[in-house]
N, C-alpha and C positions, 0 to 999 in steps of 0.2 A: 502495498500500499504507499503510495505516495505521500509522503509529507507537506502538507499546505504551508507558507510560507505567507506569514503576516506581518506588518508594519507593529512592533510593540505597544507603539502611543495609540495610533487610532487604527488600528484590526483593518487594513485595507488588505487587501490579498494581492499576488501578483497578476490577475486578471485587470484590475483595477489601475496600478499602479507599479513603476520599476520601485525594487526594492534594494538595498545595497546592503551588507552585513556591516556590524562593527566590529572594528580591528580589537576591541578590548572584551566586549560579553558577547559576541559571535548572532548576538541578537539583531533582527531585519530592522532598516528603518524607511521611509518613504522622503522625498524630496521637501514634503511640506513641514516634516517634524524633526529634520536631520537640524544639528546642531554644528555650527563651524566653529572650530577654535584654531585661531594660527595656522589656516590656510587646511586643516584636516576635519574631516568629516565625522560625527559621530551620533552613536542614537537618542544621547542626553548630555546634559551638562557635568552630570555625575560620572560617566565614561570619558568624557573630554579633560575632566579633571585630575582623575586618575591617569591619563596618561602624561601629563604634563606633571602634575607634581608627585605622584605616585602613593602609595597606600600607606599609613599610618603604622607604624611599626612597634 
């Protein structure tokens, strides 16, 4: 069975919009929900901040 890909923020699927995969959490996001930070694209502000500032240890 094929897994359905949807935007993790708005739940729109591949038939409705183009989806991209987040490099941090590997979730999918659409062009309307994407977050651009320092020239890179992410699914959320949390993932963008994790990429640039890392996780607290």
